[in-house]
LUMZA-434874 format. One record per residue: residue number from 1; residue in one letter; x, y, z of N, C-alpha, C, O, CB in turn. Coordinates in pm, 1 decimal. Each point is the difference from the previous one (the first is absolute). Glycine has a CB too. Example, Ala and Ser with C-alpha at 12.3 -4.5 7.8 and 13.67 -1.06 7.14 Angstrom:
PT     k   r        n.u        n.v        n.w       ca.u       ca.v       ca.w        c.u        c.v        c.w        o.u        o.v        o.w       cb.u       cb.v       cb.w
PT     1   A     1319.0     -569.0      780.0      -89.0      119.0        0.0       90.0      120.0        0.0      103.6       -1.9       66.5     -292.8     -115.4       58.1
PT     2   S      154.2      222.3     -196.6       82.0      119.0        6.0      -77.0      109.0       73.0       50.9      110.8       16.9       67.5     -173.6     -231.4
END
This chain:
PT     k   r        n.u        n.v        n.w       ca.u       ca.v       ca.w        c.u        c.v        c.w        o.u        o.v        o.w       cb.u       cb.v       cb.w
PT     1   M     1336.6     -543.7    -3337.6      -96.6       14.0      110.4       87.4       -2.9      135.5       84.4      -88.9       11.8     -286.9      -31.2     -152.4
PT     2   T      187.3      200.8      227.7       70.6       12.2      102.9      -44.8     -132.0      126.8     -113.4       22.2       42.3      134.3      267.1     -128.1
PT     3   P       15.1     -359.4      121.6      -64.0     -110.1      107.9      -72.3       72.8      126.4       45.0      109.1       35.1      156.9     -285.5      -95.0
PT     4   P     -292.3      130.2      116.8      -49.2       43.7      116.9       69.9       12.0      131.6       62.1     -105.1       15.1     -222.9       26.0     -130.2
PT     5   T      175.2      139.5      193.2       77.5        6.4      142.2      -72.7       -2.5       81.4     -121.4       -0.8      -20.3      272.4      105.5      -25.8
PT     6   V      -89.0     -106.9      179.4      -23.2        1.8      127.9       56.3      125.0       61.6      121.2       17.0       13.5     -128.6     -258.9      -18.4
PT     7   R      -83.0      328.0       41.6       64.9      131.4       40.8        8.5       -3.5      155.5      -93.6      -21.8       77.0       -2.5      158.7     -285.7
PT     8   V      216.8     -113.3      237.8       16.5      -11.0      174.8       39.5      136.3       53.4       94.1       66.8      -43.0       -3.4     -318.3       44.4
PT     9   L     -183.6      290.0      110.1       35.4      129.4       34.0       47.3      -13.6      160.6      -77.7       -3.7       95.4      -98.8      121.9     -285.0
PT    10   P      312.4     -124.2      195.8       20.7       17.8      136.9       38.5      126.7       48.2       38.6        6.1      116.7        9.8     -216.0     -124.6
PT    11   R      -52.1      315.7      -63.2       -2.0      136.9       77.7       99.9       41.4       79.6      -14.8       95.3       76.6     -184.9     -127.4      -75.0
PT    12   P      334.1      -49.7      -14.1       91.9       62.4       89.3       59.0      123.9       30.5       45.7       41.0      106.7      -31.0     -210.9     -147.8
PT    13   T      -26.7      247.5     -120.3       60.7      142.3      -17.6     -147.7       90.9       28.6       30.7      114.1       34.3      198.3     -178.4     -243.0
PT    14   G     -332.1       50.5      205.3     -110.6       90.1      -18.5      -39.0        3.7     -131.0     -101.6       66.8      -19.6      167.2       58.9      193.0
PT    15   R      -12.1     -180.9     -276.1      -14.9       25.1     -125.0      -12.4     -164.2      -60.7       87.2      -84.4       20.5       51.9      347.8      -14.0
PT    16   P     -259.6     -287.2      -81.0       42.2     -141.8      -59.7       78.5       28.3     -100.0       14.8       98.1      -72.9     -204.3     -219.5      121.2
PT    17   F      249.1       -7.0      -36.9      116.2      -27.1     -108.5      100.9      100.6       -7.7       85.8       -7.3      -88.0     -240.1     -104.6      -46.0
PT    18   A      153.0      206.7      218.3      109.4      106.9       37.0       -0.1       73.0     -157.7       98.2       33.6      -66.3       78.2     -186.0      283.8
PT    19   R     -308.4      163.1     -248.9        5.8      106.3     -130.8      -43.1      130.9       59.8      -46.5        3.1      113.9      -20.6     -175.3     -311.5
PT    20   P       82.5      293.0      116.1      -74.1      145.6       37.9     -139.6      -47.8        2.8      -34.6      -92.8      -73.1      194.6      278.8      -48.7
PT    21   A     -239.0     -129.4      199.7     -157.7        7.4       28.8      -73.8       61.8     -147.2     -108.2      -48.3      -33.5      149.1      105.0      330.1
PT    22   R       13.4       35.0     -368.4      -59.5       14.4     -133.7       29.3      -91.7      -96.4      -62.9       18.9     -104.2       63.5      186.7      147.4
PT    23   D       83.5     -310.8      -43.5      -35.5     -111.8      -70.6      -59.3     -102.3       27.8      -37.3      -75.3      -89.9      168.8      139.3       24.5
PT    24   I     -154.7      -91.2      197.9     -107.3     -113.4       78.1     -125.7       58.9      -40.1      -66.1      -88.5      -54.4      199.1       15.7      280.2
PT    25   R     -205.0      198.5     -223.2      -92.5       37.6      -20.3      -43.3        2.1     -140.2     -111.4      -46.4      -24.6      156.0      134.9      220.8
PT    26   D       32.5      -37.7     -299.4       -1.1      -18.4     -150.8      -29.3     -135.7      -33.3     -109.6      -42.8      -36.4      269.7      215.8        4.4
PT    27   S      -40.1     -246.2       48.9       23.4     -159.8      -75.8      -45.0      -93.8       93.4      -38.8      -98.6      -62.6      250.0      145.1      -69.7
PT    28   E     -224.1      -61.9      251.6      -47.2      -87.0       73.8     -118.5      -20.0       54.6      -12.3     -109.3       55.3      187.1      126.7      -43.0
PT    29   H     -289.4       71.6       -9.7     -109.8      -22.1       10.2     -122.0       74.5      -71.9     -109.5      -56.4        2.1      230.2      -17.6      177.8
PT    30   E     -108.1      190.9     -239.8     -108.8       74.7      -48.7       -1.9      -57.4     -144.6     -111.5        4.4      -52.0      131.9      217.7      209.8
PT    31   N       90.2     -280.8     -242.3        4.2      -50.6     -103.1      -44.2     -155.7       10.9      -33.7      -58.5     -102.9      200.9      243.3       44.3
PT    32   R     -167.1     -242.9      166.9      -33.7     -156.0        3.2     -138.2      -23.9      -42.5      -34.6     -116.7      -17.9      189.3       75.8      206.1
PT    33   Q     -236.1      134.0     -206.4     -134.2      -45.3       -9.1       -9.5      -13.7     -143.2     -107.3      -41.4      -44.0        8.7      148.1      251.3
PT    34   D      207.2      -74.5     -301.5      -11.7      -24.1     -124.1       91.5      -99.9      -44.8       41.5        1.0     -115.9     -123.2      208.6       94.7
PT    35   M      126.6     -322.0      129.9       94.8      -86.9      -47.7      -69.7     -142.1       -6.0      -84.3      -31.8       83.8      281.9      178.7       12.3
PT    36   T     -162.0     -223.8     -190.4      -52.8     -134.7      -22.5       67.3      -99.6       95.6      -61.6     -105.8       13.0       16.0      162.2     -256.6
PT    37   L      170.4      -42.4      319.7       51.3     -106.5       48.7      -63.7       -7.8      145.2      -47.2       86.1       74.2      262.3      -73.1     -228.5
PT    38   D     -195.0     -171.1      167.3      -60.2      -31.3      138.5      127.8       19.3      106.3      116.5      -35.2      -18.2     -312.5     -152.8      -83.5
PT    39   Y      151.5      239.6      191.5      104.4        7.2      110.5      -89.4       -4.9      145.5     -122.5        5.9       10.8      310.2      151.6     -172.9
PT    40   D      -96.1     -168.9      259.3      -45.3        6.6      118.3      109.6       65.8      117.9      122.6       -8.6       -6.0     -276.3     -195.7      -87.0
PT    41   I       92.9      255.6      175.1      119.6       95.0      116.1      -27.1     -104.9      117.6      -99.4      -64.9       32.6       72.9      380.6      -89.5
PT    42   L      159.8     -305.1      108.0        7.4      -44.1      149.2       67.9      100.4       62.0      107.9       39.7      -44.1     -105.1     -276.0       11.6
PT    43   V      -73.1      298.9      166.3       67.0       81.3       71.2       45.7      -58.1      122.7      -75.5      -50.3       83.1      -39.1      215.1     -187.4
PT    44   I      268.4     -155.4      116.9       53.3      -68.5       84.7        1.6       96.6      148.2      -60.9      -21.2      104.8      195.5     -121.1     -315.6
PT    45   G      -53.2      239.9      179.5       12.1      104.8      111.2     -109.1       90.2       22.8     -120.2      -22.7      -14.1      339.7       15.5      -30.8
PT    46   G     -154.9      126.1       86.7      -88.4      113.5       47.6      -38.4       61.7     -145.9       95.8       43.2      -64.0       26.8       11.9      322.2
PT    47   G     -219.6      -48.0     -303.5      -66.0       57.5     -117.4      -60.0      144.3       35.7     -103.5       15.2       64.9       47.6     -259.6     -151.2
PT    48   H      154.2      373.9       22.7       -2.5      129.7       31.8      -65.7       82.2     -100.3       64.5       11.9     -104.1      126.2      -51.2      228.1
PT    49   S     -293.8       94.2     -119.4      -19.0      116.3     -101.0      -28.8      -50.8     -126.5     -111.9      -44.0      -26.1      261.1      185.5      138.6
PT    50   I      -27.5     -138.6     -220.7      -43.0      -16.4     -143.6      -25.4     -148.7        9.5      -64.5      -50.5      -91.9      204.5      246.8      -39.2
PT    51   G      -93.3     -281.7      240.8       -5.5     -157.2       -6.9     -154.2      -41.4       13.6      -32.1     -117.6      -17.1      280.7       85.5      132.1
PT    52   V     -322.4      108.6      -90.8     -142.8      -34.9       20.6      -45.2       -3.9     -163.3      -28.0     -109.0      -49.8      -17.1      236.4      319.1
PT    53   P       39.0       -1.2     -351.9      -68.3      -12.6     -117.5       63.7     -132.0      -88.6      -59.1      -93.5      -54.0        6.0      368.6       66.6
PT    54   I      182.2     -246.5       -5.4       80.9     -131.5      -53.9      -44.5     -149.7       34.1       -5.4      -90.6      -83.3      193.0      248.7      104.9
PT    55   A     -214.1     -168.0       94.4      -14.1     -127.8       49.9     -157.2      -35.0      -59.6      -27.2     -111.8      -43.7      206.7      143.8      278.0
PT    56   V     -282.9       85.0     -229.5     -124.8      -59.1      -36.6      -27.9       23.6     -159.6     -114.6       10.3      -43.8       26.6       29.9      295.8
PT    57   S      194.3      -33.4     -326.9      -20.5       18.5     -153.5       23.9     -159.5      -55.2      -19.2      -30.1     -117.8      119.4      314.3       99.2
PT    58   A      -58.5     -375.2      115.2        4.6     -153.1      -42.6     -105.7      -63.0      -36.1     -111.7       31.3       41.3      260.7      -48.5       86.1
PT    59   D     -120.4     -107.3     -232.7     -156.9      -74.0      -28.0      -31.9      -42.3      134.4     -119.5        6.6       28.9      144.4     -111.5     -276.7
PT    60   H       58.5       60.7      341.1      -14.9      -66.2      147.4      129.6       53.2       67.0      118.1       -8.2      -33.8     -254.6     -228.4      -31.0
PT    61   S       76.6      292.2      167.6      112.1       23.2      116.8       24.0      -61.5      114.8     -107.3      -40.3       45.0       76.5      206.9     -112.1
PT    62   F      146.9     -201.6      157.4        3.0      -86.0       78.5       74.3      127.6      107.9       57.3      104.3      -31.5      -57.6     -381.7     -129.6
PT    63   I      -27.7      220.1      292.2      108.3       68.9      108.2       14.8      -93.6      104.2      -91.6      -67.6       46.8       29.5      307.3      -80.8
PT    64   A      189.4     -241.9       71.7       21.4      -75.7       99.3      -50.6       31.2      149.9      -31.6      114.3       33.0      205.9     -157.3     -189.1
PT    65   S     -178.7      -44.9      226.9     -114.4       48.1      145.8       56.2       77.1       88.6      -75.3       51.2       82.9      -35.6     -249.4      -69.4
PT    66   S      256.2      227.5       -6.0       62.5      102.4       75.1       37.6      123.7      -61.3       53.1       98.1       52.1       15.2     -269.4       62.5
PT    67   A     -112.0      147.5     -261.2       54.5      146.7      -80.9     -122.7      110.7       12.9     -118.6      -32.0       -7.7      275.4     -109.0     -198.0
PT    68   T     -107.1      282.9      227.5      -77.9      105.7       -7.0        0.6       47.1     -122.0       67.5      -40.5      -94.7      -39.4       83.5      300.3
PT    69   M     -123.9       65.8     -202.0      -35.5       94.7     -123.0      -29.9      111.4       94.1      -64.7      -20.1      102.8      -41.1     -138.7     -311.2
PT    70   T      164.0      307.7      166.0      -35.2      140.5       64.5      -75.1       78.5      -98.4       38.5        6.2     -116.8      167.3        1.0      259.8
PT    71   I     -294.4       43.7     -108.1     -128.8       56.5      -69.0       16.6      146.2       66.1       -3.8       19.6      121.5     -175.4     -255.7     -147.4
PT    72   H      193.5      312.2      -48.8       10.0      151.8       66.3      -43.0      107.2     -119.8       -6.5      -37.8     -117.0      226.0      -31.5      294.9
PT    73   P     -242.6      178.4     -146.6      -20.7       99.9     -114.8      105.7       30.2      -75.9      110.8      -31.8       43.2     -261.3      121.9       73.6
PT    74   V      141.3      -32.3     -227.3       70.8       74.8      -85.6       55.9       82.4       45.3      -75.2       76.7       60.2      -31.5     -114.6     -188.2
PT    75   R      282.0       84.6      133.4       24.9       85.2       90.8      167.5       64.1     -131.4       42.7      -64.4      -95.8     -187.4      -93.6      423.8
PT    76   L      186.0      267.2     -288.2       87.0       55.6      -52.9      111.7       32.9       99.8      -13.8        7.9      122.1     -151.2       57.9     -286.5
PT    77   T      276.9      -47.9       94.5      111.2       21.2       50.2       66.3      116.2      -62.3      -18.9       18.7     -120.2       21.6     -245.3      177.5
PT    78   G       89.7      325.1       24.9       59.5      121.3      -72.2      -84.4      128.8       34.0      -60.4       19.1      105.6      146.1     -172.4     -303.3
PT    79   M      -79.6      229.5      100.6      -82.2      109.6      -13.2     -129.5       13.0      -75.6      -23.6      -17.2     -119.6      223.7       85.8      152.0
PT    80   V     -277.3      -34.3       66.7     -146.7        6.0      -38.8      -56.0      115.5      -12.7       -0.1       68.2      102.4      -22.6     -244.5       -8.0
PT    81   I      -25.6      221.4     -187.7      -78.2      132.2       -7.5     -138.0        4.5       53.9      -86.1      -47.0      -74.4      212.6       84.6     -117.1
PT    82   G     -169.6       15.7      320.6     -101.7       -2.1       80.1     -164.6       69.1      -93.8      -88.7       65.2       55.2      315.7      -40.4      177.8
PT    83   V     -224.5      -52.9     -334.0     -151.8       59.8      -74.9      -73.5     -108.3      -29.8       44.9     -113.9      -13.0       39.8      309.1     -105.1
PT    84   P     -206.9     -159.1      106.1     -122.8     -103.6      -18.1       43.8     -134.4     -131.1       -9.6     -122.4        8.4     -192.6      369.2       60.7
PT    85   A      250.5     -159.4     -182.3       55.1     -119.9      -96.7       55.8      -92.7       66.3      -50.0     -112.4       -5.2       94.0      239.9     -160.9
PT    86   T       64.9     -105.5      239.3       80.0     -104.6       56.0      -75.0     -118.0       66.6       27.0     -117.4      -25.3      135.9      295.4       55.3
PT    87   M     -253.3     -141.1       51.7      -95.8     -108.4       82.3      -83.2      -49.4      -94.9      -23.6     -120.2       12.4       13.7      227.7      205.4
PT    88   E      -48.5      -44.7     -320.7      -66.9      -65.7     -134.3       66.2      -80.5      -58.1      -65.0      -86.4      -58.8      -34.2      247.6       15.3
PT    89   Y      236.1     -168.2       34.9       80.1      -88.7      -95.8       30.8      -88.7      121.2      -17.2     -117.5      -32.4      127.4      277.6     -183.3
PT    90   L      -82.6     -151.3      305.9       29.9     -134.1       70.4     -151.3      -72.9       32.8        0.5     -122.0       16.4      245.3      226.0      104.1
PT    91   E     -344.5      -47.5     -113.2     -148.0      -72.5       30.8       14.1      -90.7     -191.4       11.4     -118.9      -29.7     -214.3      380.1      258.0
PT    92   R      196.4     -165.4     -294.9      -18.1      -78.0     -127.1      106.0     -132.3      -26.5      -33.9      -99.7      -63.7      -53.8      340.4      -29.9
PT    93   M      244.1     -218.2      165.2       64.3     -117.7      -19.9      -26.3     -110.8       88.6       16.2     -115.1      -40.6      134.4      249.0      -47.6
PT    94   Q     -198.0     -104.5      229.7      -79.0      -78.7      107.0     -108.1      -84.8      -66.1       -1.3     -122.5       12.4       39.8      306.2      160.7
PT    95   D     -128.3     -116.8     -242.9     -124.5      -59.3      -93.1       38.4      -88.3      -73.5      -63.2     -105.5       -4.4      -44.2      282.1      -12.7
PT    96   R      221.9     -156.9      -60.6       50.7      -91.4     -112.3       43.6     -137.3       61.3      -32.9     -108.9      -46.9      116.9      315.2      -94.0
PT    97   V       -9.0     -188.1      247.0       59.1     -132.3       74.8     -134.6      -58.8       62.1      -11.9     -121.9      -11.8      275.2      217.5       82.7
PT    98   V     -346.7      -40.5      -18.9     -115.1      -50.2       69.6      -89.8      -96.6     -103.9      -30.7     -118.2       15.9       34.1      344.5      145.1
PT    99   A      -37.9     -129.1     -282.2      -47.4     -100.2     -105.2       64.5      -70.3      -65.8      -63.0      -53.1      -91.5      -58.5      162.2       76.2
PT   100   F      239.9     -137.1       23.7      100.7     -100.5      -37.9       -6.3     -124.7       51.9      -24.0     -105.8      -58.2      148.8      270.0       33.7
PT   101   V      -98.3     -140.7      154.3        3.4     -122.6      106.5     -141.6      -35.6        2.1      -14.2     -119.3      -26.7      213.8      192.4      185.9
PT   102   T     -304.8      -14.6     -137.9     -148.0      -50.6       10.6      -20.2      -92.7     -133.2      -32.8     -118.2        9.9      -65.1      348.4      127.4
PT   103   A      119.3     -168.6     -257.1      -33.0      -75.6     -126.4       72.4     -120.4       -1.4      -61.4      -89.0      -58.9       19.1      285.0      -65.8
PT   104   K      155.4     -230.5      170.7       80.4      -92.9      -14.3      -15.2     -120.7      102.3       18.0     -118.5      -28.2      116.5      298.3      -72.9
PT   105   S     -170.4     -129.0      223.9      -30.4      -91.6      101.1     -103.8      -22.8       37.9      -73.4       14.9      -97.7      222.7       22.7      148.1
PT   106   H     -220.0      -72.3       52.1     -131.4      -35.5       57.0      -43.9       98.8      123.1     -112.1      -13.9       49.0      163.4     -238.2     -121.6
PT   107   I       42.6      356.5      124.3        0.7       51.6      112.8     -134.4      133.8      -71.4      -14.7       26.5     -119.3      331.6     -115.2      252.5
PT   108   S     -393.6      148.4      -18.9      -70.9       98.0      -45.2       80.9      156.1       -2.4      104.9       22.6       60.2     -309.5     -185.2       28.4
PT   109   E      147.1      238.3     -152.5       54.5      123.3       -1.6      -11.4       46.3      165.8       98.0        2.9       74.4     -169.1       48.5     -353.8
PT   110   A      -57.4      -19.0      318.1      -12.7       11.9      161.1       99.6      -92.1       91.8       40.0       46.0      107.0     -293.5        2.2     -156.8
PT   111   K      291.1     -172.3        8.7       98.9      -45.4      114.5      130.8       38.1      -33.5       85.7      -13.5       87.3     -214.4     -177.5      -27.1
PT   112   F      164.6      241.5     -182.9      151.1      -18.7      -44.1       25.1      186.2       58.8      104.0       33.7       56.7      -98.3     -273.0     -339.0
PT   113   R      -97.9      318.3      259.7       -8.7      134.8       76.1       30.3       34.8      130.6       71.9       88.4       46.6     -210.7      -85.5     -179.1
PT   114   E       39.3     -128.5      205.5       15.5       -8.8      149.8      134.3      -27.0       15.4       69.4       89.1       48.9     -290.3     -168.3        8.1
PT   115   L      285.1      -52.3      -96.7      101.3      -21.2       50.0      136.2       90.9      -54.5      111.8      -10.5       50.4     -244.3     -213.4       -8.5
PT   116   M      100.0      309.1     -148.4      120.6      107.9      -30.9      -13.3      121.0      124.4       92.5       48.7       65.1     -103.5      -88.7     -367.8
PT   117   M     -120.8       67.3      311.2       -4.8      119.1      121.2        1.9      -29.5      123.0      -21.4       94.0       76.5      -90.5       14.2     -196.7
PT   118   T      141.1     -265.6      190.0       -1.3      -40.8      138.9       96.3      115.7       75.0      100.8       38.9      -59.0     -138.5     -318.8        0.3
PT   119   V       10.2      321.9      162.7       72.0       50.5       70.2       41.0      -73.4      141.1      -82.4      -57.9       70.9      -11.4      242.1     -205.6
PT   120   G      202.3     -175.4      157.8       60.6      -89.9      155.5       62.5     -141.8      -26.7       59.0      -65.9       85.6     -263.3      167.3       61.3
PT   121   E      180.1     -145.0     -297.0       58.7     -115.0      -19.7      148.6        2.7      -38.4       66.8     -101.4       20.2     -288.5       35.8      -72.7
PT   122   L      275.0      169.5        1.0      146.7        8.5      -52.6       56.5       97.1       92.1      -73.8       90.0       40.0       35.7     -138.8     -291.9
PT   123   S      158.5       43.2      291.1       56.8       90.6      108.3       40.3      125.9      -85.8       80.0      -14.3      -92.5       15.0     -182.0      265.9
PT   124   Q     -159.3      342.1     -138.8       49.5      115.7      -43.1      -70.7       -4.3     -154.6       66.9       69.3      -76.6      175.3      -59.2      244.0
PT   125   D     -346.5      -66.0     -226.6      -23.6      -23.7     -139.8     -149.9      -22.4       14.6      -52.0       -8.7      111.3      289.9      -94.5     -195.5
PT   126   I     -309.1       93.8      -33.1     -128.0      -46.6       -9.1       -1.2     -113.9     -113.9       66.6        2.3     -103.5     -162.4      231.7      189.0
PT   127   G       -2.2     -343.1      -40.8        5.9      -96.3      -94.5      -14.6     -114.4       80.8      -35.4        8.4      117.7      169.7      107.8     -283.8
PT   128   T     -103.9     -244.5       98.0      -18.1     -157.8       73.7       76.7      -83.2      -42.0      -12.6      -18.5     -121.1     -190.3       28.5      148.4
PT   129   V      278.6      -69.6       21.5       78.8     -124.2       -6.8     -118.0     -108.1      -20.5      -88.1      -12.8       85.0      304.0       94.7       77.8
PT   130   V     -212.2     -159.2     -281.4      -86.1     -148.0       30.8       91.5      -85.2      -32.1       88.9       10.1      -84.5     -321.6       36.7       29.7
PT   131   V      198.7     -161.6      150.8       75.7     -116.7        4.1      -76.7     -112.8     -117.9     -112.7       13.8      -47.5      191.0       43.5      333.6
PT   132   G       -1.7     -145.1     -308.8      -35.7      -97.1      -90.3     -130.7      -40.3       -6.6      -71.9       44.0      -89.8      270.4     -104.5      114.3
PT   133   P     -244.0      -23.6       64.5     -177.8      -36.1      -10.0      -75.2      130.4        9.5     -109.0       -2.3      -57.3      118.4     -233.2      187.8
PT   134   K       20.1      337.0      -77.4      -96.8      139.1      -11.6       -3.5       25.3     -149.6     -106.8        7.8      -60.7      176.7      116.4      296.1
PT   135   A       51.2     -111.2     -295.4      -12.3       32.2     -148.9      -84.5      -87.4      -63.4      -63.4       50.6      -92.5      274.2       33.5       83.4
PT   136   V     -231.9     -207.1       32.6      -56.1      -97.3      -65.5     -166.7        1.4       25.1      -79.1      -30.7      -89.2      317.8      -98.6      108.4
PT   137   E     -273.5      163.8       96.4     -119.3       43.6       78.2      -48.2      123.7      -59.7     -113.1       10.0      -47.5      191.1     -112.3      257.7
PT   138   Y       15.3      205.0     -207.8      -68.7      140.3      -61.1      -14.9      -22.6     -177.8      -81.1       71.7      -58.5      218.5      108.8      276.4
PT   139   G      -73.9     -259.8     -280.0      -21.9      -25.7     -125.8      122.3       76.5     -101.0       -5.6       13.5     -122.2     -266.5      -43.3      197.8
PT   140   L      371.4       69.6        8.4      133.6       45.7      -89.1       58.6      -99.2      -38.3       39.9       27.2     -113.2        7.4      152.2      214.4
PT   141   I      -14.2     -290.6      -71.9       51.6     -129.4      -63.8      -75.4     -100.4       13.3      -73.0      -18.4       97.3      265.8       75.5      -67.0
PT   142   D     -181.0     -138.2     -136.1      -69.5     -141.7      -27.9       38.0     -101.3      127.2      -92.4      -35.6       73.2      115.9       66.0     -357.4
PT   143   S       64.2      -60.4      301.3       33.1     -130.2       63.4      158.2       28.5       87.4       92.1       78.3      -23.4     -240.2     -237.8     -200.6
PT   144   I      126.1       53.4      334.8      119.4       11.4       99.8       77.0     -115.1      -69.4      -59.7     -101.7      -35.4      -53.4      192.6      284.2
PT   145   G      246.0      -74.2     -267.8       80.6     -112.6      -27.7      148.7       18.8      -34.1       43.4       92.6       68.5     -252.0     -177.4     -138.1
PT   146   S      293.1       37.9       -1.5      137.8      -26.4       -6.9       13.8       -4.3     -149.7      -81.4        3.2      -92.3      115.6     -131.2      320.4
PT   147   I      106.8      119.1     -219.8       50.3        7.8     -140.4      -46.1     -135.4      -91.0      -20.7       -2.4     -121.3      235.1      151.2      219.4
PT   148   G     -224.5     -266.8        3.6      -55.9     -122.2      -81.9     -157.9       39.5      -34.1      -39.5      -37.2     -110.5      207.9     -157.4      241.9
PT   149   E     -236.4      246.7      -70.4     -131.3       16.6      -49.0      -16.8       98.9     -108.5      -82.6       -8.1      -90.9       16.2      -56.6      304.2
PT   150   A      162.8      169.6     -192.7      -15.8       93.7     -117.7       65.0      -68.4     -111.8      -29.8       64.3     -100.6       28.6      149.3      235.1
PT   151   L       76.4     -314.1     -166.1       75.6      -36.2      -99.7     -122.4     -124.4      -56.7      -11.7      -27.1     -119.5      303.5      102.1      230.9
PT   152   A     -362.8     -130.7      -19.2      -93.9      -89.0      -39.0     -107.9       64.4      -63.9      -28.0      -52.5     -107.8       93.1      -86.9      275.4
PT   153   K     -145.3      250.7     -131.4      -77.2       99.8      -30.6       30.5       55.3     -149.5      -84.8       12.4      -88.3       71.1       31.8      343.9
PT   154   L      153.8      -13.1     -266.6       65.4       34.5     -149.8      -36.5      -98.4      -78.0      -63.9       20.5     -103.2      258.9       89.2      168.4
PT   155   E     -150.5     -255.7      -16.1       -1.3      -81.7     -102.0     -154.0      -34.1      -63.7      -31.2      -24.5     -116.5      257.6      -60.6      229.7
PT   156   E     -305.8       92.9        2.6     -158.1        9.5      -41.7      -63.1      112.6      -85.0      -96.6      -22.3      -73.0       81.4      -82.8      280.5
PT   157   L       65.8      212.4     -197.2       -1.7       93.0      -89.2       45.8       -6.2     -135.0      -74.1       36.8      -91.2       79.0       50.7      273.2
PT   158   I      111.1     -131.1     -203.5       59.2      -57.8     -149.2      -97.4      -54.0      -39.9      -69.0       47.6      -90.2      286.1      -95.7      118.5
PT   159   A     -253.2     -111.7       57.5      -73.4     -116.1      -79.2     -105.4      101.5      -48.7        8.1       35.0     -117.7       32.9     -285.2      262.5
PT   160   E     -122.7      293.0      -80.6     -126.2       58.0      -46.6       14.4       92.1     -106.9      -89.3        4.3      -84.6        6.5      -30.7      295.5
PT   161   R      188.9      106.4     -220.8       50.9       77.3     -106.2      -24.3      -87.1     -107.1      -93.3       20.2      -77.6      261.8      111.2      197.2
PT   162   K      -94.6     -223.7     -129.8       54.1     -104.6     -100.0     -126.8      -63.0      -53.7       -9.6      -35.0     -117.6      239.6      -18.0      240.7
PT   163   G     -327.3       39.5      -33.8     -108.8      -83.0      -19.3      -99.3       85.5     -104.8      -61.1      -54.2      -92.1       91.9      -69.4      344.8
PT   164   Q      -34.8      236.7     -228.6      -81.2       94.3      -83.9        5.9       -1.8     -129.3      -67.9       78.6      -66.0       84.5       41.8      219.9
END
């Protein structure tokens, strides 16, 4: 059995762990609901886009008080065919992200969508940058903390698992 780990998401490159976004979606958060491992997540730097679903997938999540999470709607780059089916596809993708985040955290769907569609918060974009304490207040993240708190919580989760 693989030992539990603390995932640190500093987000320096715009992609957690510098792996392709498709890998992240497939292996890091959608499949986590079936995992039996204990793990917690610490958001240290700016968590952007795919970092939000990864962060909320943990058994317990921490965020540094100065860390940020950027919440915005799903978007595409490159050539887009402007037909109703394309918009429906984007809406279904966005609904999947919203459903996952709201199921794995304590934020309401209405609040998450409000943050996602805010105008005027981001320069030349829509969405919101949520700073550490607000992420906890909104229910996206469980606690404000650092690596020390994340490791202590991980040890607690391991002890609970061994006691069962």
